[in-house]
Structures are given as structure tokens and as C-alpha cells.
N, C-alpha and C positions, 0 to 999 in steps of 0.2 A: 577542402573537400571532406565531408564527414565519412568516417570509416566504420562500417557495420560488419559485425561477425554474425554469420548465420549458422546455428547449430541445429541441424535437422537431419534425421536418419533416412528420410525419404529423399533419395538423391534427385529424382525428377522434380519434386517440389522445391528442393533447395536450389536447383539450377534455374527453375522458373523465377523464383524470388530474386536470385542473383542477377539475372538478365534485366528484370524490371528495375532493380535498384541501380544497376549500371546505367540504364537508359535515363534514369532520373538524376544522374550525376554523382552517385555515391561510389565510394571505393568499398570493395567487399572481400571477405574471406569466408571459407566454408569449413565446417567440421561435421562429420557424420556420426559421431558418437560422443558421449558425455565427457570422457576422459580427455580426448583430444581437444574438445571445445574448452574445457577448463584450463588446459595447458596454454592454449592460444590466448584466452582471456586474461590469464595471469601475466603472460610474457609481453603482450602488446597493449597499447592504450587505444581501445576502441571508443568511439563516441556512443555506440549503442550495440546491444546484443539482442538478436532474435533467437529465443531459446525454446526448443520443443521440450515438452515435459517427458514424453515417453521415448527415452533414448536408451540404446544398448550401452553396457559397460557401467554407466553412472547416470541415473535419471536426472532430468532437468532440475527438480527441486533440490537434489543433493548438490548439483553443480552450483546452483544459486546460493545455497547455504554456505558452501565453501568459499565461493567468490566473495561473498559479503564479509568474510573475515579479513579480507585484504583490500578489496576495491569497492567503489561506489558506482561503477559503470551502470548507466540505465539499462534495464532489461525489460523487454516485452516478451511475455510467455506465449508460445503457440501451443494450444491445447485442444484435444478432442473432447475433454471433459467439460460438461456444461453446467455442473452443479455449482450453486453459490458457495458452498463450503470449500470446494476445490479452488475457486477463484480467490476467496478470502485467504486460504492457506498460501497461495502464491503471492498475494499482496503483502501478507505478514512476513513472508520470507525475504521480501525485499524487492519484488518486481515493481516496476513503475506502472505497468499496464498488462493486459492480456488480450488475446484475440482467439476466438473459438473457431476451430476447423469444422467444415470448410469455410473459407472466408473469401470475400472479393478483394482483389489486389488493391483496388482503389481505397478500401477501408484500411488495409494494412499501411499503405503509403501515407494516408492521413494521420494515423496514429504515430507513425515514425516522425512525421513533420512536427506534430505537437510535442512529442517526447524530446526531440532535439531542440525545439524552440524554448520550451519552458522547463528544461531539466533543472533540478534543484540538488544541492548537496544532500547526501544521505547521512542518517545518523548511524551510530556505532553498531546497533543491532539490526540495521539493514531495512528498516521499514520505509525508507525513502522519503520521510517527512521529518522536518525539524520540530522538536517538541516546543520550540519557542515561537511558533507561528503567531501572527498578529491576531488578537482577539477581535470579536465583533463589538462588544461593549465591555466596559470594565466591571468586574464583579467585586463584591465586598470581600475583604480579607483583613486579617489582623495585622499583617505586615506584607510588604511587596513579595509577590511570588507565591503566596500562600492562599489557597481557597479552601473553605470549610463548609460542610453540611452535616449537622448533627455531630456524630463522633468521627466523621470522615474528614481527612485532611489531605489535600493535594499540594505537594511542594514542587513547584515548577523548577526551581533552581537545582534541586537534588533529583528531579525526575522520579519522585517517590509518592506513593499513595498509601495511606494507612487508615485503619479503623481502630480507635483506642490504642494507638501505637503499634498495632499489629499490621505488618506490611502486606499489601495486596499486590500480587504480581500481575502487571498489565503489559500488553504489547504496546509499541509506540502509538499505533492507531487507536487502540482502546484508551490510552492515556489522553490523546488529543480529543477524542470524542467526549470523554468525561470533563476535560478542561473546558472545552467549548460550551458545554451545557451548564457547567458551574459558573462560568463567566457571564452567561446570559440567563441566569435563573429567572423564572417567572415569564420568560419570553419563549413562545413556542417556535422552535426552529424546524423548518421544513427538511425533508430528506435531501433535497438538492443543496441546501445551505450546508448541512452537515457533511455531505459528500465532498463539497468543495473544500471545507476546512480540514477534513480528515485525509482525503486522498489527493487534494490539490485541484485547482480549477482546470488543469489540463487533462484530468481523468475523464475517460469516455465510456466507462462501464455503467452497469445498471445501478439504480438507487437502492435496490433491495440489499446491497452490500451493507448499507447503514443498519438495516434491521438485524443482520447477523451480529454486528458489533454491539448493538444494544442488548441482544440476547446474551452475549458474552459478559457484558458488564452486569446485567441482572443476575447471572449465575454466580459471579464473583463477589457481588456486593449485596444486592437486594435479598437473594435467597439465603446467603450465608448469615447475614446479620438481621434478618427478619424485618426489613424495611421496604417501603415502596418509594424509592427515590426517583427512579426513571419512569415518567408517566407518558403514556401514549395518547396523543390527541388524534382521534380517528380522522383519516383523510387529510391531515395537516402535517404532523410530525411528532416531535418529542420535546419534553420540557422537564426541568427540575424545579419544583416549587420551593420557595423559601420555607424555613421551618415554621 
């Protein structure tokens, strides 16, 4: 029986979610503040955590950050914040998914089922996706695990990206986005395809998350080094053209 931790300061909402989960056959525990939630998450092995962002004592993002230093328990964020940047921040911090309040309980239950069915091991920095995900097509490289474009080099084995030997700091999802586009250079990839590769095929959020990651990559590569590596194909998706 899957065990789910509910960390939610609205006690009526937490109780409502708890009753629905029990009815669906899940075992549950509740916490009404961030510190208690973190202590429970550390002390027990939960199959999934439902984590509110706006919590007293310790906010949900900090709970998630600290938890990811020790455990890879899947987390679905419960948030009243609907901006794309807030959602990206949650995913980058290590959340598997998020759901915006107010939500229908049927949608929450569906996301829980997906998260439990397709849960994946998480990487050390908590992005929830392995940097070694299978590519769509093989890209050209000088040696296995190395992808290049102009002075850019992506070393999959070392999980490192450089420009003329100068290291570029990327999150796991930014790294996966860049790797996927480099492996499939000259092939226009749709937002849906990139979303599946970067966030996983179990992810149920909006595809505009992809646009945010592309903006991050452009800010860190294109704008810094004066190139136009990431090209937008209007109405379709994104592509990196060969040199």
C-alpha cells in the first residue's frame, strides 16, 4: 500500500485530501508546517509527498531543497502560485510535478497515480531526471559522450558543459534540454517532444515550461558568447543547426 505524506497548513484541505486518499487505498500521514513535514520525510520512507509551498516555519521550497540533500522521494507541489517561473523553480528544486490551487481532487489523484507508476531515480542535485536519458537520435561527436557545436562542448559522462574550456553552469533540466537538441541537430523538436525528454513522459504540466528553459539556455550561452545556437521555428518548436 503506497504511503503518502501530506504537508499542508490548511487543516481542512489536508483532512479532505487525506480522506480521499484513504478512500483510494493509500496510507497517509499529515503535517501542518514545514519543519514537521521535513522531519517526517527524513524519518520515514514515503512513496510520495504532497507539499504545499506556502508553509509556516519553513516554506515548501526550502523543505524540498533540504530533503533533496538526503532523499529522492517523489514530490508533488501544491501551489497557489500560477506563474511559469514559480513552476520552473519547483521543478528545478527537485519536484516531480505540481498542481495549482484550487484543484479538482480527480486531477490530484490522477497526478498521484502517474507519479507512483512512473517514478524514476533522481539525480544528486534533485532535478528528478537522470542526465543519461535515452536520446532520440545519435548526434555526431568526437568521442562517446561528447557533443560539440562551435566552441561549445557537452560532456555527458562528466555532466559538464564548456565554451572554450570555460564552464557553463546548467541545471539538470537545462543540461538535458541542451543535450537533446545537440543529439538531434538539424531536426526541429516540438515542445511536446522536448517536454517529454526533459521532464519525463509522466509530466502533466504545460509545454510553456520548455520556453522558459530555452530562455535560460540562451541567457547562459547565446547572449554570453554572441551566437545564435538555439533557433525557434514558429509554431513548431526548437532546433540547433549544424555549423
